[in-house]
CHARMM internal coordinates of N, CA and C (Angstrom, degrees):
IC EDIT
DIST 1 N 1 CA 1.4625
DIST 1 CA 1 C 1.5131
ANGL 1 N 1 CA 1 C 106.44
DIST 1 C 2 N 1.3306
ANGL 1 CA 1 C 2 N 112.70
DIHE 1 N 1 CA 1 C 2 N 147.46
DIST 2 N 2 CA 1.4759
ANGL 1 C 2 N 2 CA 119.95
DIHE 1 CA 1 C 2 N 2 CA -178.54
DIST 2 CA 2 C 1.5562
ANGL 2 N 2 CA 2 C 110.92
DIHE 1 C 2 N 2 CA 2 C -87.24
DIST 2 C 3 N 1.3147
ANGL 2 CA 2 C 3 N 115.71
DIHE 2 N 2 CA 2 C 3 N 138.95
DIST 3 N 3 CA 1.4637
ANGL 2 C 3 N 3 CA 121.27
DIHE 2 CA 2 C 3 N 3 CA 177.90
DIST 3 CA 3 C 1.4995
ANGL 3 N 3 CA 3 C 110.37
DIHE 2 C 3 N 3 CA 3 C -111.62
DIST 3 C 4 N 1.3156
ANGL 3 CA 3 C 4 N 115.95
DIHE 3 N 3 CA 3 C 4 N 154.22
DIST 4 N 4 CA 1.4782
ANGL 3 C 4 N 4 CA 122.12
DIHE 3 CA 3 C 4 N 4 CA 170.70
DIST 4 CA 4 C 1.5492
ANGL 4 N 4 CA 4 C 108.12
DIHE 3 C 4 N 4 CA 4 C -64.56
DIST 4 C 5 N 1.3021
ANGL 4 CA 4 C 5 N 116.24
DIHE 4 N 4 CA 4 C 5 N 131.68
DIST 5 N 5 CA 1.4559
ANGL 4 C 5 N 5 CA 119.20
DIHE 4 CA 4 C 5 N 5 CA -178.87
DIST 5 CA 5 C 1.5206
ANGL 5 N 5 CA 5 C 112.23
DIHE 4 C 5 N 5 CA 5 C -72.56
DIST 5 C 6 N 1.3598
ANGL 5 CA 5 C 6 N 119.27
DIHE 5 N 5 CA 5 C 6 N -12.16
DIST 6 N 6 CA 1.4535
ANGL 5 C 6 N 6 CA 123.44
DIHE 5 CA 5 C 6 N 6 CA 179.35
DIST 6 CA 6 C 1.5498
ANGL 6 N 6 CA 6 C 111.55
DIHE 5 C 6 N 6 CA 6 C -93.80
DIST 6 C 7 N 1.3008
ANGL 6 CA 6 C 7 N 117.44
DIHE 6 N 6 CA 6 C 7 N -50.96
DIST 7 N 7 CA 1.4621
ANGL 6 C 7 N 7 CA 120.39
DIHE 6 CA 6 C 7 N 7 CA -173.61
DIST 7 CA 7 C 1.5416
ANGL 7 N 7 CA 7 C 112.59
DIHE 6 C 7 N 7 CA 7 C -107.25
DIST 7 C 8 N 1.2980
ANGL 7 CA 7 C 8 N 119.25
DIHE 7 N 7 CA 7 C 8 N -7.61
DIST 8 N 8 CA 1.4629
ANGL 7 C 8 N 8 CA 124.89
DIHE 7 CA 7 C 8 N 8 CA 179.93
DIST 8 CA 8 C 1.5208
ANGL 8 N 8 CA 8 C 115.39
DIHE 7 C 8 N 8 CA 8 C 63.93
DIST 8 C 9 N 1.3406
ANGL 8 CA 8 C 9 N 116.98
DIHE 8 N 8 CA 8 C 9 N 13.99
DIST 9 N 9 CA 1.4504
ANGL 8 C 9 N 9 CA 119.80
DIHE 8 CA 8 C 9 N 9 CA 171.81
DIST 9 CA 9 C 1.5024
ANGL 9 N 9 CA 9 C 111.33
DIHE 8 C 9 N 9 CA 9 C -80.71
DIST 9 C 10 N 1.3390
ANGL 9 CA 9 C 10 N 115.81
DIHE 9 N 9 CA 9 C 10 N 145.78
DIST 10 N 10 CA 1.4476
ANGL 9 C 10 N 10 CA 118.04
DIHE 9 CA 9 C 10 N 10 CA 177.13
DIST 10 CA 10 C 1.5166
ANGL 10 N 10 CA 10 C 109.68
DIHE 9 C 10 N 10 CA 10 C -70.48
DIST 10 C 11 N 1.3067
ANGL 10 CA 10 C 11 N 116.11
DIHE 10 N 10 CA 10 C 11 N 153.06
DIST 11 N 11 CA 1.4835
ANGL 10 C 11 N 11 CA 120.47
DIHE 10 CA 10 C 11 N 11 CA 178.77
DIST 11 CA 11 C 1.5100
ANGL 11 N 11 CA 11 C 108.74
DIHE 10 C 11 N 11 CA 11 C -82.04
DIST 11 C 12 N 1.3136
ANGL 11 CA 11 C 12 N 116.98
DIHE 11 N 11 CA 11 C 12 N 137.41
DIST 12 N 12 CA 1.4513
ANGL 11 C 12 N 12 CA 123.16
DIHE 11 CA 11 C 12 N 12 CA 170.91
DIST 12 CA 12 C 1.5259
ANGL 12 N 12 CA 12 C 105.57
DIHE 11 C 12 N 12 CA 12 C -92.31
DIST 12 C 13 N 1.3026
ANGL 12 CA 12 C 13 N 117.60
DIHE 12 N 12 CA 12 C 13 N 161.89
DIST 13 N 13 CA 1.4510
ANGL 12 C 13 N 13 CA 123.16
DIHE 12 CA 12 C 13 N 13 CA -172.10
DIST 13 CA 13 C 1.5148
ANGL 13 N 13 CA 13 C 113.31
DIHE 12 C 13 N 13 CA 13 C -58.84
DIST 13 C 14 N 1.3441
ANGL 13 CA 13 C 14 N 116.93
DIHE 13 N 13 CA 13 C 14 N -30.93
DIST 14 N 14 CA 1.4721
ANGL 13 C 14 N 14 CA 120.90
DIHE 13 CA 13 C 14 N 14 CA -174.52
DIST 14 CA 14 C 1.5873
ANGL 14 N 14 CA 14 C 113.11
DIHE 13 C 14 N 14 CA 14 C -108.18
DIST 14 C 15 N 1.3201
ANGL 14 CA 14 C 15 N 117.27
DIHE 14 N 14 CA 14 C 15 N 11.21
DIST 15 N 15 CA 1.4571
ANGL 14 C 15 N 15 CA 121.17
DIHE 14 CA 14 C 15 N 15 CA 176.11
DIST 15 CA 15 C 1.5379
ANGL 15 N 15 CA 15 C 110.43
DIHE 14 C 15 N 15 CA 15 C -64.98
DIST 15 C 16 N 1.3145
ANGL 15 CA 15 C 16 N 116.79
DIHE 15 N 15 CA 15 C 16 N 141.90
DIST 16 N 16 CA 1.4354
ANGL 15 C 16 N 16 CA 121.49
DIHE 15 CA 15 C 16 N 16 CA 172.78
DIST 16 CA 16 C 1.5486
ANGL 16 N 16 CA 16 C 107.35
DIHE 15 C 16 N 16 CA 16 C -80.24
DIST 16 C 17 N 1.3206
ANGL 16 CA 16 C 17 N 115.20
DIHE 16 N 16 CA 16 C 17 N 119.95
DIST 17 N 17 CA 1.4844
ANGL 16 C 17 N 17 CA 121.52
DIHE 16 CA 16 C 17 N 17 CA -173.76
DIST 17 CA 17 C 1.5233
ANGL 17 N 17 CA 17 C 109.57
DIHE 16 C 17 N 17 CA 17 C -116.41
DIST 17 C 18 N 1.3031
ANGL 17 CA 17 C 18 N 113.78
DIHE 17 N 17 CA 17 C 18 N 136.81
DIST 18 N 18 CA 1.4880
ANGL 17 C 18 N 18 CA 123.78
DIHE 17 CA 17 C 18 N 18 CA 173.83
DIST 18 CA 18 C 1.5485
ANGL 18 N 18 CA 18 C 107.49
DIHE 17 C 18 N 18 CA 18 C -105.00
DIST 18 C 19 N 1.3096
ANGL 18 CA 18 C 19 N 115.92
DIHE 18 N 18 CA 18 C 19 N 126.32
DIST 19 N 19 CA 1.4752
ANGL 18 C 19 N 19 CA 121.52
DIHE 18 CA 18 C 19 N 19 CA 178.63
DIST 19 CA 19 C 1.5147
ANGL 19 N 19 CA 19 C 107.94
DIHE 18 C 19 N 19 CA 19 C -105.40
DIST 19 C 20 N 1.3864
ANGL 19 CA 19 C 20 N 114.91
DIHE 19 N 19 CA 19 C 20 N 125.49
DIST 20 N 20 CA 1.4329
ANGL 19 C 20 N 20 CA 121.12
DIHE 19 CA 19 C 20 N 20 CA 177.03
DIST 20 CA 20 C 1.5388
ANGL 20 N 20 CA 20 C 108.37
DIHE 19 C 20 N 20 CA 20 C -134.95
DIST 20 C 21 N 1.3359
ANGL 20 CA 20 C 21 N 115.23
DIHE 20 N 20 CA 20 C 21 N 113.80
DIST 21 N 21 CA 1.4711
ANGL 20 C 21 N 21 CA 120.95
DIHE 20 CA 20 C 21 N 21 CA 177.69
DIST 21 CA 21 C 1.5092
ANGL 21 N 21 CA 21 C 110.94
DIHE 20 C 21 N 21 CA 21 C 54.52
DIST 21 C 22 N 1.2867
ANGL 21 CA 21 C 22 N 119.67
DIHE 21 N 21 CA 21 C 22 N 46.40
DIST 22 N 22 CA 1.4556
ANGL 21 C 22 N 22 CA 128.16
DIHE 21 CA 21 C 22 N 22 CA 179.42
DIST 22 CA 22 C 1.5461
ANGL 22 N 22 CA 22 C 111.94
DIHE 21 C 22 N 22 CA 22 C 61.56
DIST 22 C 23 N 1.3083
ANGL 22 CA 22 C 23 N 118.18
DIHE 22 N 22 CA 22 C 23 N 24.77
DIST 23 N 23 CA 1.4744
ANGL 22 C 23 N 23 CA 125.72
DIHE 22 CA 22 C 23 N 23 CA 169.44
DIST 23 CA 23 C 1.5101
ANGL 23 N 23 CA 23 C 107.82
DIHE 22 C 23 N 23 CA 23 C -113.14
DIST 23 C 24 N 1.3457
ANGL 23 CA 23 C 24 N 117.24
DIHE 23 N 23 CA 23 C 24 N 147.83
DIST 24 N 24 CA 1.4457
ANGL 23 C 24 N 24 CA 121.90
DIHE 23 CA 23 C 24 N 24 CA -175.62
DIST 24 CA 24 C 1.5013
ANGL 24 N 24 CA 24 C 111.18
DIHE 23 C 24 N 24 CA 24 C -119.45
DIST 24 C 25 N 1.3566
ANGL 24 CA 24 C 25 N 114.66
DIHE 24 N 24 CA 24 C 25 N 138.07
DIST 25 N 25 CA 1.4547
ANGL 24 C 25 N 25 CA 122.22
DIHE 24 CA 24 C 25 N 25 CA -178.83
DIST 25 CA 25 C 1.5264
ANGL 25 N 25 CA 25 C 108.32
DIHE 24 C 25 N 25 CA 25 C -137.00
DIST 25 C 26 N 1.3840
ANGL 25 CA 25 C 26 N 117.83
DIHE 25 N 25 CA 25 C 26 N 148.31
DIST 26 N 26 CA 1.4428
ANGL 25 C 26 N 26 CA 118.97
DIHE 25 CA 25 C 26 N 26 CA 169.80
DIST 26 CA 26 C 1.5554
ANGL 26 N 26 CA 26 C 107.24
DIHE 25 C 26 N 26 CA 26 C -67.09
DIST 26 C 27 N 1.2893
ANGL 26 CA 26 C 27 N 115.84
DIHE 26 N 26 CA 26 C 27 N 144.46
DIST 27 N 27 CA 1.4761
ANGL 26 C 27 N 27 CA 121.33
DIHE 26 CA 26 C 27 N 27 CA -179.32
DIST 27 CA 27 C 1.5122
ANGL 27 N 27 CA 27 C 108.59
DIHE 26 C 27 N 27 CA 27 C -58.55
DIST 27 C 28 N 1.3148
ANGL 27 CA 27 C 28 N 119.97
DIHE 27 N 27 CA 27 C 28 N -38.27
DIST 28 N 28 CA 1.4418
ANGL 27 C 28 N 28 CA 122.50
DIHE 27 CA 27 C 28 N 28 CA -178.69
DIST 28 CA 28 C 1.5372
ANGL 28 N 28 CA 28 C 113.51
DIHE 27 C 28 N 28 CA 28 C -73.70
DIST 28 C 29 N 1.3076
ANGL 28 CA 28 C 29 N 118.80
DIHE 28 N 28 CA 28 C 29 N -10.61
DIST 29 N 29 CA 1.4531
ANGL 28 C 29 N 29 CA 121.39
DIHE 28 CA 28 C 29 N 29 CA -177.12
DIST 29 CA 29 C 1.5236
ANGL 29 N 29 CA 29 C 111.52
DIHE 28 C 29 N 29 CA 29 C -87.94
DIST 29 C 30 N 1.3062
ANGL 29 CA 29 C 30 N 117.22
DIHE 29 N 29 CA 29 C 30 N -18.47
DIST 30 N 30 CA 1.4819
ANGL 29 C 30 N 30 CA 122.03
DIHE 29 CA 29 C 30 N 30 CA -174.11
DIST 30 CA 30 C 1.5449
ANGL 30 N 30 CA 30 C 109.90
DIHE 29 C 30 N 30 CA 30 C -119.08
DIST 30 C 31 N 1.2831
ANGL 30 CA 30 C 31 N 114.52
DIHE 30 N 30 CA 30 C 31 N 160.13
DIST 31 N 31 CA 1.4489
ANGL 30 C 31 N 31 CA 120.46
DIHE 30 CA 30 C 31 N 31 CA 174.34
DIST 31 CA 31 C 1.5302
ANGL 31 N 31 CA 31 C 106.47
DIHE 30 C 31 N 31 CA 31 C -106.92
DIST 31 C 32 N 1.2963
ANGL 31 CA 31 C 32 N 117.02
DIHE 31 N 31 CA 31 C 32 N 129.12
DIST 32 N 32 CA 1.4863
ANGL 31 C 32 N 32 CA 120.92
DIHE 31 CA 31 C 32 N 32 CA -179.95
DIST 32 CA 32 C 1.5122
ANGL 32 N 32 CA 32 C 107.54
DIHE 31 C 32 N 32 CA 32 C -105.79
DIST 32 C 33 N 1.3351
ANGL 32 CA 32 C 33 N 115.13
DIHE 32 N 32 CA 32 C 33 N 136.17
DIST 33 N 33 CA 1.4513
ANGL 32 C 33 N 33 CA 121.56
DIHE 32 CA 32 C 33 N 33 CA 175.32
DIST 33 CA 33 C 1.5193
ANGL 33 N 33 CA 33 C 107.99
DIHE 32 C 33 N 33 CA 33 C -115.72
DIST 33 C 34 N 1.3406
ANGL 33 CA 33 C 34 N 117.35
DIHE 33 N 33 CA 33 C 34 N 131.93
DIST 34 N 34 CA 1.4711
ANGL 33 C 34 N 34 CA 120.85
DIHE 33 CA 33 C 34 N 34 CA -176.07
DIST 34 CA 34 C 1.5332
ANGL 34 N 34 CA 34 C 113.51
DIHE 33 C 34 N 34 CA 34 C -76.70
DIST 34 C 35 N 1.2766
ANGL 34 CA 34 C 35 N 115.47
DIHE 34 N 34 CA 34 C 35 N 63.64
DIST 35 N 35 CA 1.4655
ANGL 34 C 35 N 35 CA 123.21
DIHE 34 CA 34 C 35 N 35 CA 177.15
DIST 35 CA 35 C 1.4779
ANGL 35 N 35 CA 35 C 112.40
DIHE 34 C 35 N 35 CA 35 C -113.81
DIST 35 C 36 N 1.2609
ANGL 35 CA 35 C 36 N 115.78
DIHE 35 N 35 CA 35 C 36 N 30.55
DIST 36 N 36 CA 1.4586
ANGL 35 C 36 N 36 CA 122.79
DIHE 35 CA 35 C 36 N 36 CA -175.91
DIST 36 CA 36 C 1.5189
ANGL 36 N 36 CA 36 C 106.24
DIHE 35 C 36 N 36 CA 36 C 117.09
DIST 36 C 37 N 1.0257
ANGL 36 CA 36 C 37 N 133.88
DIHE 36 N 36 CA 36 C 37 N -36.02
DIST 37 N 37 CA 1.4609
ANGL 36 C 37 N 37 CA 165.00
DIHE 36 CA 36 C 37 N 37 CA 88.90
DIST 37 CA 37 C 1.5154
ANGL 37 N 37 CA 37 C 109.82
DIHE 36 C 37 N 37 CA 37 C -169.42
DIST 37 C 38 N 1.3390
ANGL 37 CA 37 C 38 N 114.16
DIHE 37 N 37 CA 37 C 38 N 131.21
DIST 38 N 38 CA 1.4254
ANGL 37 C 38 N 38 CA 123.01
DIHE 37 CA 37 C 38 N 38 CA 175.05
DIST 38 CA 38 C 1.5109
ANGL 38 N 38 CA 38 C 106.84
DIHE 37 C 38 N 38 CA 38 C -120.57
DIST 38 C 39 N 1.3159
ANGL 38 CA 38 C 39 N 117.94
DIHE 38 N 38 CA 38 C 39 N 131.00
DIST 39 N 39 CA 1.4386
ANGL 38 C 39 N 39 CA 123.68
DIHE 38 CA 38 C 39 N 39 CA 178.62
DIST 39 CA 39 C 1.5094
ANGL 39 N 39 CA 39 C 110.22
DIHE 38 C 39 N 39 CA 39 C -96.47
DIST 39 C 40 N 1.3494
ANGL 39 CA 39 C 40 N 115.49
DIHE 39 N 39 CA 39 C 40 N 135.92
DIST 40 N 40 CA 1.4658
ANGL 39 C 40 N 40 CA 123.28
DIHE 39 CA 39 C 40 N 40 CA 175.87
DIST 40 CA 40 C 1.5246
ANGL 40 N 40 CA 40 C 110.19
DIHE 39 C 40 N 40 CA 40 C -119.26
DIST 40 C 41 N 1.2897
ANGL 40 CA 40 C 41 N 117.67
DIHE 40 N 40 CA 40 C 41 N 142.50
DIST 41 N 41 CA 1.4491
ANGL 40 C 41 N 41 CA 123.84
DIHE 40 CA 40 C 41 N 41 CA 169.18
DIST 41 CA 41 C 1.5658
ANGL 41 N 41 CA 41 C 104.70
DIHE 40 C 41 N 41 CA 41 C -114.81
DIST 41 C 42 N 1.3148
ANGL 41 CA 41 C 42 N 113.58
DIHE 41 N 41 CA 41 C 42 N 110.38
DIST 42 N 42 CA 1.4530
ANGL 41 C 42 N 42 CA 119.37
DIHE 41 CA 41 C 42 N 42 CA -168.12
DIST 42 CA 42 C 1.5176
ANGL 42 N 42 CA 42 C 109.21
DIHE 41 C 42 N 42 CA 42 C 59.16
DIST 42 C 43 N 1.3113
ANGL 42 CA 42 C 43 N 118.20
DIHE 42 N 42 CA 42 C 43 N -119.99
DIST 43 N 43 CA 1.4509
ANGL 42 C 43 N 43 CA 122.53
DIHE 42 CA 42 C 43 N 43 CA 179.58
DIST 43 CA 43 C 1.5065
ANGL 43 N 43 CA 43 C 111.27
DIHE 42 C 43 N 43 CA 43 C -102.06
DIST 43 C 44 N 1.3519
ANGL 43 CA 43 C 44 N 119.79
DIHE 43 N 43 CA 43 C 44 N 2.22
DIST 44 N 44 CA 1.4420
ANGL 43 C 44 N 44 CA 124.10
DIHE 43 CA 43 C 44 N 44 CA -177.26
DIST 44 CA 44 C 1.5125
ANGL 44 N 44 CA 44 C 111.58
DIHE 43 C 44 N 44 CA 44 C -92.89
DIST 44 C 45 N 1.3420
ANGL 44 CA 44 C 45 N 115.42
DIHE 44 N 44 CA 44 C 45 N 123.70
DIST 45 N 45 CA 1.4644
ANGL 44 C 45 N 45 CA 120.37
DIHE 44 CA 44 C 45 N 45 CA 176.59
DIST 45 CA 45 C 1.4778
ANGL 45 N 45 CA 45 C 111.06
DIHE 44 C 45 N 45 CA 45 C -73.29
DIST 45 C 46 N 1.3664
ANGL 45 CA 45 C 46 N 117.79
DIHE 45 N 45 CA 45 C 46 N 123.24
DIST 46 N 46 CA 1.4475
ANGL 45 C 46 N 46 CA 120.23
DIHE 45 CA 45 C 46 N 46 CA 179.72
DIST 46 CA 46 C 1.5130
ANGL 46 N 46 CA 46 C 112.25
DIHE 45 C 46 N 46 CA 46 C -90.17
DIST 46 C 47 N 1.3281
ANGL 46 CA 46 C 47 N 116.78
DIHE 46 N 46 CA 46 C 47 N -24.51
DIST 47 N 47 CA 1.4612
ANGL 46 C 47 N 47 CA 120.90
DIHE 46 CA 46 C 47 N 47 CA 179.86
DIST 47 CA 47 C 1.5350
ANGL 47 N 47 CA 47 C 110.59
DIHE 46 C 47 N 47 CA 47 C 131.88
DIST 47 C 48 N 1.3068
ANGL 47 CA 47 C 48 N 114.37
DIHE 47 N 47 CA 47 C 48 N -178.44
DIST 48 N 48 CA 1.4590
ANGL 47 C 48 N 48 CA 120.75
DIHE 47 CA 47 C 48 N 48 CA -178.48
DIST 48 CA 48 C 1.5241
ANGL 48 N 48 CA 48 C 110.17
DIHE 47 C 48 N 48 CA 48 C -83.27
DIST 48 C 49 N 1.3712
ANGL 48 CA 48 C 49 N 115.35
DIHE 48 N 48 CA 48 C 49 N 151.81
DIST 49 N 49 CA 1.4292
ANGL 48 C 49 N 49 CA 122.88
DIHE 48 CA 48 C 49 N 49 CA 177.28
DIST 49 CA 49 C 1.5057
ANGL 49 N 49 CA 49 C 109.31
DIHE 48 C 49 N 49 CA 49 C -141.01
DIST 49 C 50 N 1.3105
ANGL 49 CA 49 C 50 N 115.80
DIHE 49 N 49 CA 49 C 50 N 152.25
DIST 50 N 50 CA 1.5077
ANGL 49 C 50 N 50 CA 119.35
DIHE 49 CA 49 C 50 N 50 CA 177.25
DIST 50 CA 50 C 1.5197
ANGL 50 N 50 CA 50 C 111.41
DIHE 49 C 50 N 50 CA 50 C -102.07
DIST 50 C 51 N 1.3116
ANGL 50 CA 50 C 51 N 118.13
DIHE 50 N 50 CA 50 C 51 N -9.57
DIST 51 N 51 CA 1.4450
ANGL 50 C 51 N 51 CA 118.40
DIHE 50 CA 50 C 51 N 51 CA -176.02
DIST 51 CA 51 C 1.5439
ANGL 51 N 51 CA 51 C 112.47
DIHE 50 C 51 N 51 CA 51 C -109.92
DIST 51 C 52 N 1.3178
ANGL 51 CA 51 C 52 N 113.85
DIHE 51 N 51 CA 51 C 52 N 69.67
DIST 52 N 52 CA 1.4635
ANGL 51 C 52 N 52 CA 121.85
DIHE 51 CA 51 C 52 N 52 CA -175.66
DIST 52 CA 52 C 1.5229
ANGL 52 N 52 CA 52 C 112.41
DIHE 51 C 52 N 52 CA 52 C -63.28
DIST 52 C 53 N 1.3140
ANGL 52 CA 52 C 53 N 119.03
DIHE 52 N 52 CA 52 C 53 N -26.19
DIST 53 N 53 CA 1.4666
ANGL 52 C 53 N 53 CA 121.77
DIHE 52 CA 52 C 53 N 53 CA 179.33
DIST 53 CA 53 C 1.5103
ANGL 53 N 53 CA 53 C 110.01
DIHE 52 C 53 N 53 CA 53 C -88.96
DIST 53 C 54 N 1.3222
ANGL 53 CA 53 C 54 N 118.70
DIHE 53 N 53 CA 53 C 54 N 0.94
DIST 54 N 54 CA 1.4341
ANGL 53 C 54 N 54 CA 121.03
DIHE 53 CA 53 C 54 N 54 CA -176.29
DIST 54 CA 54 C 1.5502
ANGL 54 N 54 CA 54 C 110.01
DIHE 53 C 54 N 54 CA 54 C 77.18
DIST 54 C 55 N 1.2755
ANGL 54 CA 54 C 55 N 113.92
DIHE 54 N 54 CA 54 C 55 N 162.47
DIST 55 N 55 CA 1.4474
ANGL 54 C 55 N 55 CA 120.92
DIHE 54 CA 54 C 55 N 55 CA 179.47
DIST 55 CA 55 C 1.5317
ANGL 55 N 55 CA 55 C 106.32
DIHE 54 C 55 N 55 CA 55 C -137.79
DIST 55 C 56 N 1.3468
ANGL 55 CA 55 C 56 N 117.58
DIHE 55 N 55 CA 55 C 56 N 140.22
DIST 56 N 56 CA 1.4393
ANGL 55 C 56 N 56 CA 118.86
DIHE 55 CA 55 C 56 N 56 CA 178.81
DIST 56 CA 56 C 1.5108
ANGL 56 N 56 CA 56 C 111.06
DIHE 55 C 56 N 56 CA 56 C -56.00
DIST 56 C 57 N 1.3201
ANGL 56 CA 56 C 57 N 117.55
DIHE 56 N 56 CA 56 C 57 N 143.82
DIST 57 N 57 CA 1.4480
ANGL 56 C 57 N 57 CA 119.84
DIHE 56 CA 56 C 57 N 57 CA -176.59
DIST 57 CA 57 C 1.5035
ANGL 57 N 57 CA 57 C 112.21
DIHE 56 C 57 N 57 CA 57 C -61.61
DIST 57 C 58 N 1.3367
ANGL 57 CA 57 C 58 N 121.43
DIHE 57 N 57 CA 57 C 58 N -34.82
DIST 58 N 58 CA 1.4451
ANGL 57 C 58 N 58 CA 123.43
DIHE 57 CA 57 C 58 N 58 CA -179.91
DIST 58 CA 58 C 1.5187
ANGL 58 N 58 CA 58 C 111.83
DIHE 57 C 58 N 58 CA 58 C -68.68
DIST 58 C 59 N 1.3517
ANGL 58 CA 58 C 59 N 118.81
DIHE 58 N 58 CA 58 C 59 N -16.26
DIST 59 N 59 CA 1.4454
ANGL 58 C 59 N 59 CA 122.19
DIHE 58 CA 58 C 59 N 59 CA 178.95
DIST 59 CA 59 C 1.4944
ANGL 59 N 59 CA 59 C 114.45
DIHE 58 C 59 N 59 CA 59 C -80.84
DIST 59 C 60 N 1.3823
ANGL 59 CA 59 C 60 N 116.11
DIHE 59 N 59 CA 59 C 60 N -27.88
DIST 60 N 60 CA 1.4411
ANGL 59 C 60 N 60 CA 117.26
DIHE 59 CA 59 C 60 N 60 CA -174.66
DIST 60 CA 60 C 1.5342
ANGL 60 N 60 CA 60 C 114.37
DIHE 59 C 60 N 60 CA 60 C -120.49
DIST 60 C 61 N 1.3342
ANGL 60 CA 60 C 61 N 116.27
DIHE 60 N 60 CA 60 C 61 N -14.90
DIST 61 N 61 CA 1.4601
ANGL 60 C 61 N 61 CA 121.45
DIHE 60 CA 60 C 61 N 61 CA 179.69
DIST 61 CA 61 C 1.5143
ANGL 61 N 61 CA 61 C 109.10
DIHE 60 C 61 N 61 CA 61 C -101.22
DIST 61 C 62 N 1.2918
ANGL 61 CA 61 C 62 N 117.21
DIHE 61 N 61 CA 61 C 62 N 154.01
DIST 62 N 62 CA 1.4644
ANGL 61 C 62 N 62 CA 121.98
DIHE 61 CA 61 C 62 N 62 CA 175.97
DIST 62 CA 62 C 1.5508
ANGL 62 N 62 CA 62 C 109.32
DIHE 61 C 62 N 62 CA 62 C -76.74
DIST 62 C 63 N 1.3187
ANGL 62 CA 62 C 63 N 115.66
DIHE 62 N 62 CA 62 C 63 N 153.82
DIST 63 N 63 CA 1.4347
ANGL 62 C 63 N 63 CA 120.83
DIHE 62 CA 62 C 63 N 63 CA 176.04
DIST 63 CA 63 C 1.5337
ANGL 63 N 63 CA 63 C 109.00
DIHE 62 C 63 N 63 CA 63 C -59.48
DIST 63 C 64 N 1.3052
ANGL 63 CA 63 C 64 N 117.80
DIHE 63 N 63 CA 63 C 64 N 132.90
DIST 64 N 64 CA 1.4659
ANGL 63 C 64 N 64 CA 122.13
DIHE 63 CA 63 C 64 N 64 CA -174.81
DIST 64 CA 64 C 1.5149
ANGL 64 N 64 CA 64 C 111.84
DIHE 63 C 64 N 64 CA 64 C 100.34
DIST 64 C 65 N 1.3494
ANGL 64 CA 64 C 65 N 118.67
DIHE 64 N 64 CA 64 C 65 N -12.55
DIST 65 N 65 CA 1.4338
ANGL 64 C 65 N 65 CA 121.32
DIHE 64 CA 64 C 65 N 65 CA 174.91
DIST 65 CA 65 C 1.5061
ANGL 65 N 65 CA 65 C 115.39
DIHE 64 C 65 N 65 CA 65 C -96.57
DIST 65 C 66 N 1.3245
ANGL 65 CA 65 C 66 N 114.58
DIHE 65 N 65 CA 65 C 66 N 5.21
DIST 66 N 66 CA 1.4496
ANGL 65 C 66 N 66 CA 121.03
DIHE 65 CA 65 C 66 N 66 CA 177.83
DIST 66 CA 66 C 1.5176
ANGL 66 N 66 CA 66 C 108.82
DIHE 65 C 66 N 66 CA 66 C -146.56
DIST 66 C 67 N 1.3361
ANGL 66 CA 66 C 67 N 115.47
DIHE 66 N 66 CA 66 C 67 N 161.33
DIST 67 N 67 CA 1.4464
ANGL 66 C 67 N 67 CA 121.22
DIHE 66 CA 66 C 67 N 67 CA -178.38
DIST 67 CA 67 C 1.5265
ANGL 67 N 67 CA 67 C 107.87
DIHE 66 C 67 N 67 CA 67 C -83.00
DIST 67 C 68 N 1.3016
ANGL 67 CA 67 C 68 N 116.75
DIHE 67 N 67 CA 67 C 68 N 125.06
DIST 68 N 68 CA 1.4832
ANGL 67 C 68 N 68 CA 122.84
DIHE 67 CA 67 C 68 N 68 CA 178.22
DIST 68 CA 68 C 1.4575
ANGL 68 N 68 CA 68 C 108.93
DIHE 67 C 68 N 68 CA 68 C -94.57
DIST 68 C 69 N 1.3205
ANGL 68 CA 68 C 69 N 120.28
DIHE 68 N 68 CA 68 C 69 N 135.51
DIST 69 N 69 CA 1.4412
ANGL 68 C 69 N 69 CA 124.35
DIHE 68 CA 68 C 69 N 69 CA -179.00
DIST 69 CA 69 C 1.5197
ANGL 69 N 69 CA 69 C 111.80
DIHE 68 C 69 N 69 CA 69 C -57.04
DIST 69 C 70 N 1.3390
ANGL 69 CA 69 C 70 N 118.49
DIHE 69 N 69 CA 69 C 70 N -22.82
DIST 70 N 70 CA 1.4457
ANGL 69 C 70 N 70 CA 121.16
DIHE 69 CA 69 C 70 N 70 CA -178.10
DIST 70 CA 70 C 1.4950
ANGL 70 N 70 CA 70 C 112.09
DIHE 69 C 70 N 70 CA 70 C -81.09
DIST 70 C 71 N 1.3918
ANGL 70 CA 70 C 71 N 117.69
DIHE 70 N 70 CA 70 C 71 N -11.41
DIST 71 N 71 CA 1.4588
ANGL 70 C 71 N 71 CA 121.00
DIHE 70 CA 70 C 71 N 71 CA -177.71
DIST 71 CA 71 C 1.5409
ANGL 71 N 71 CA 71 C 110.38
DIHE 70 C 71 N 71 CA 71 C -78.09
END
COOR INIT
IC SEED 1 N 1 CA 1 C
IC BUILD
């Protein structure tokens, strides 16, 4: 299962996920700046992302990389 690179919690199927350079973060764990969008974790720049609004975990992760409510 895939974990958030910031908080190390597993993703649930409906979590809002930010993808940066093939790394995944909860939307609430990072700060997004509308400069094309660049994600920051605290003061560290993680890189650019295209999904500023976040994407549900089940949309971008493979089955088994997130917690399914049916489990």
